[in-house]
C-alpha positions as CSV (number, residue, x, y, z in Angstrom):
1,M,21.4,-66.8,-47.3
2,R,19.1,-70.0,-46.1
3,A,18.1,-70.2,-42.3
4,T,19.6,-72.9,-41.1
5,G,18.7,-74.8,-37.8
6,S,15.4,-74.8,-35.8
7,A,14.5,-71.4,-36.6
8,A,14.3,-72.0,-40.8
9,G,10.2,-71.6,-41.5
10,H,9.4,-69.8,-38.3
11,A,8.8,-66.1,-37.8
12,A,10.4,-64.6,-35.4
13,A,9.1,-64.5,-31.9
14,P,7.0,-60.5,-30.9
15,P,9.4,-58.6,-28.9
16,A,9.0,-59.1,-25.1
17,G,7.9,-56.0,-24.2
18,L,4.9,-56.5,-26.8
19,R,4.1,-59.5,-25.3
20,E,3.8,-58.3,-22.0
21,R,1.4,-55.4,-23.4
22,K,-0.6,-57.6,-25.3
23,K,-0.7,-60.2,-21.7
24,R,-1.5,-56.8,-19.9
25,R,-4.5,-56.2,-22.5
26,T,-6.2,-59.0,-22.1
27,R,-5.8,-59.2,-18.3
28,D,-7.7,-56.0,-18.3
29,T,-10.3,-56.9,-21.3
30,L,-10.9,-60.1,-19.2
31,A,-11.2,-57.8,-16.0
32,R,-13.4,-55.2,-17.5
33,S,-16.0,-57.9,-19.3
34,A,-16.1,-59.9,-15.6
35,L,-17.3,-56.6,-13.7
36,E,-19.7,-55.1,-16.2
37,L,-21.8,-58.5,-16.2
38,F,-21.2,-58.7,-12.2
39,D,-22.7,-55.2,-12.6
40,R,-25.5,-55.9,-15.1
41,Q,-26.6,-59.3,-13.6
42,G,-24.8,-60.1,-10.7
43,Y,-21.5,-61.8,-9.2
44,E,-23.7,-65.1,-8.5
45,G,-25.7,-65.1,-12.0
46,T,-22.7,-64.8,-13.8
47,T,-20.6,-67.8,-15.2
48,I,-16.9,-68.0,-16.2
49,D,-17.8,-68.9,-19.5
50,E,-19.6,-65.8,-20.2
51,I,-17.2,-63.5,-19.2
52,A,-14.6,-65.2,-21.4
53,A,-17.2,-64.8,-24.1
54,L,-18.0,-61.0,-23.1
55,A,-14.2,-60.9,-23.6
56,D,-13.7,-63.2,-27.1
57,V,-11.3,-65.6,-25.3
58,S,-11.6,-68.7,-24.1
59,Q,-12.3,-70.1,-20.7
60,R,-8.6,-71.5,-20.6
61,T,-7.5,-68.5,-21.4
62,F,-9.2,-66.7,-18.5
63,F,-8.0,-69.0,-15.9
64,R,-4.5,-68.2,-17.6
65,Y,-5.3,-64.9,-15.8
66,F,-7.5,-65.4,-12.9
67,A,-7.9,-68.5,-10.8
68,S,-10.9,-67.8,-10.0
69,K,-13.7,-66.0,-10.6
70,E,-13.7,-63.7,-7.2
71,E,-10.1,-63.0,-8.4
72,A,-11.6,-61.6,-11.7
73,A,-13.8,-59.6,-8.9
74,L,-10.9,-58.4,-6.7
75,S,-8.8,-57.4,-9.6
76,V,-8.8,-54.0,-9.5
77,Q,-9.1,-53.4,-6.0
78,S,-5.9,-55.6,-5.7
79,M,-4.1,-53.3,-8.1
80,V,-5.1,-50.0,-6.2
81,E,-3.6,-51.9,-3.1
82,S,-0.1,-52.3,-5.2
83,H,-0.1,-49.2,-5.8
84,F,-0.1,-47.9,-2.5
85,L,2.2,-49.9,-1.4
86,A,4.6,-48.6,-4.5
87,A,4.0,-45.1,-3.1
88,V,4.5,-46.1,0.2
89,R,7.7,-47.9,-0.3
90,A,8.7,-44.4,-2.7
91,R,8.3,-42.2,0.5
92,P,11.2,-39.9,1.8
93,A,13.2,-41.6,4.3
94,P,13.1,-39.1,6.5
95,E,9.5,-38.8,7.1
96,S,7.8,-40.3,10.1
97,P,6.0,-43.3,9.6
98,L,2.6,-41.8,10.0
99,T,3.3,-38.8,7.4
100,A,4.8,-41.1,5.1
101,L,1.3,-43.1,5.2
102,R,-0.5,-39.7,4.9
103,A,1.7,-38.9,2.0
104,A,1.6,-42.1,0.6
105,V,-2.2,-42.6,0.1
106,L,-2.7,-39.5,-1.0
107,A,0.0,-38.7,-3.5
108,S,-1.4,-42.2,-5.0
109,W,-4.9,-40.5,-5.4
110,D,-3.4,-38.4,-7.7
111,T,-2.5,-41.3,-10.2
112,I,-4.7,-44.5,-9.5
113,E,-8.1,-42.6,-10.9
114,E,-6.1,-43.3,-14.3
115,A,-4.9,-46.6,-13.2
116,I,-8.3,-47.4,-13.1
117,Q,-9.8,-45.9,-15.7
118,S,-7.5,-47.6,-17.9
119,V,-9.4,-50.8,-17.2
120,V,-12.9,-49.3,-16.2
121,P,-14.8,-46.5,-15.3
122,L,-14.4,-44.8,-12.2
123,E,-18.3,-45.2,-12.0
124,L,-17.9,-49.3,-12.4
125,H,-15.4,-49.4,-10.1
126,I,-17.4,-47.7,-6.9
127,R,-20.4,-50.1,-8.2
128,T,-18.0,-52.7,-7.4
129,Y,-16.8,-51.6,-4.5
130,R,-20.6,-52.1,-3.4
131,M,-20.8,-55.5,-4.8
132,I,-17.9,-56.6,-2.7
133,E,-19.6,-54.8,0.8
134,A,-22.7,-56.9,-0.2
135,N,-21.0,-60.4,-1.2
136,P,-20.3,-62.2,2.0
137,Q,-17.9,-64.6,0.0
138,L,-15.8,-61.5,-1.4
139,L,-15.8,-59.3,1.3
140,A,-14.4,-62.1,3.4
141,E,-11.6,-62.3,0.5
142,H,-11.3,-58.7,0.5
143,L,-10.6,-58.2,4.2
144,R,-8.3,-61.3,4.0
145,R,-6.4,-59.2,1.2
146,Q,-6.6,-56.2,3.7
147,V,-4.5,-57.9,6.5
148,E,-1.9,-59.3,3.8
149,L,-1.8,-55.7,3.3
150,E,-1.0,-54.7,6.6
151,E,1.5,-57.3,7.4
152,E,3.5,-55.8,4.1
153,L,2.9,-52.0,5.7
154,T,4.2,-53.0,9.3
155,R,7.1,-54.6,7.7
156,E,8.0,-51.9,5.4
157,I,7.6,-49.4,8.6
158,A,9.8,-51.3,10.8
159,R,12.5,-51.7,7.6
160,R,11.9,-47.6,7.0
161,E,12.2,-46.9,10.9
162,G,15.1,-49.7,11.7
163,L,13.3,-51.1,14.3
164,D,13.0,-55.4,14.9
165,A,10.4,-57.1,14.3
166,A,9.1,-58.0,17.7
167,D,8.9,-53.9,18.1
168,P,4.9,-53.3,18.5
169,R,4.4,-50.0,17.2
170,P,4.5,-50.2,13.4
171,R,1.9,-52.9,14.5
172,I,0.0,-50.6,16.2
173,L,0.8,-47.6,13.7
174,V,-0.8,-49.8,10.8
175,S,-3.9,-51.4,12.5
176,A,-5.2,-47.7,13.6
177,F,-4.1,-46.6,9.5
178,G,-6.0,-49.4,8.2
179,G,-8.9,-48.2,10.3
180,V,-9.0,-45.2,8.6
181,M,-9.1,-46.6,5.6
182,R,-12.0,-49.2,5.8
183,V,-14.1,-46.5,7.8
184,T,-13.2,-43.8,4.8
185,G,-13.6,-46.9,1.7
186,R,-17.1,-47.6,3.1
187,L,-17.3,-44.1,2.4
188,L,-16.1,-44.6,-1.4
189,S,-19.4,-46.9,-1.9
190,S,-21.7,-44.2,-2.0
191,A,-19.3,-41.7,-3.7
192,T,-20.1,-41.0,-7.3
193,K,-17.6,-39.4,-9.8
194,G,-18.2,-36.0,-8.7
195,D,-17.8,-37.0,-4.8
196,V,-14.0,-38.3,-5.3
197,N,-12.2,-35.0,-4.6
198,E,-14.7,-34.9,-1.2
199,L,-13.6,-38.1,-0.6
200,K,-9.8,-37.9,-0.7
201,R,-10.7,-34.8,1.5
202,T,-12.2,-37.3,3.8
203,I,-9.4,-39.4,4.0
204,A,-7.2,-36.6,5.3
205,E,-9.5,-35.6,7.9
206,Y,-9.5,-39.0,9.1
207,L,-6.1,-39.8,9.3
208,D,-5.5,-36.3,10.9
209,Q,-7.1,-37.3,13.7
210,I,-5.8,-40.6,14.6
211,G,-2.8,-38.5,16.6
212,P,-5.5,-36.1,18.5
213,A,-8.0,-38.8,18.9
214,L,-6.0,-41.4,20.7
215,A,-4.1,-38.5,23.0
216,E,-7.1,-36.5,24.5
217,N,-9.3,-36.9,26.8
218,W,-12.8,-37.0,25.0
219,R,-15.4,-36.3,27.5
220,T,-13.8,-32.9,27.6
């Protein structure tokens, strides 16, 4: 039987799932190519054309996935933050807010390393974190995104607790939590692959200090 209509002479479109996997592979390849080049020749010394060439795609394809070189530089970090936010949303409802945040960040460490390494080696991610800290433009954008993440977390904690948006407690808690994560995040810039488990223990230790540190008399 001959094909009829506009489908005649055309191959069947690939399944949606296959298309999404191909798009994910292309995005990951571009991110990895960008971070490898930034690591070798510096952020400022790398062009979008060079990233596209290393990934074996066109410049037009690069811009389908990233709006800028800056976005490519922060892509894996953005994935880490999204992974953590999803872990918070998955915590059991009876958990207290701080317990939920602490458990989410520690639980996400159990899976985020695999997610990172599906894109880049963990050591490259750590070196990228150093690059972000050393580059004012990237650091400013990274901090802006952290503020956005804290806003998302504040809304999620308020939702979990059934609180009005004007209640200050979720924002205060998330600000304290975010401060701990920024302090421990700086430790990541000096970590090596063998130090990651130690970093996880340090995060837990620092988070456990939030309550006592705020409540105790430091002079005794």
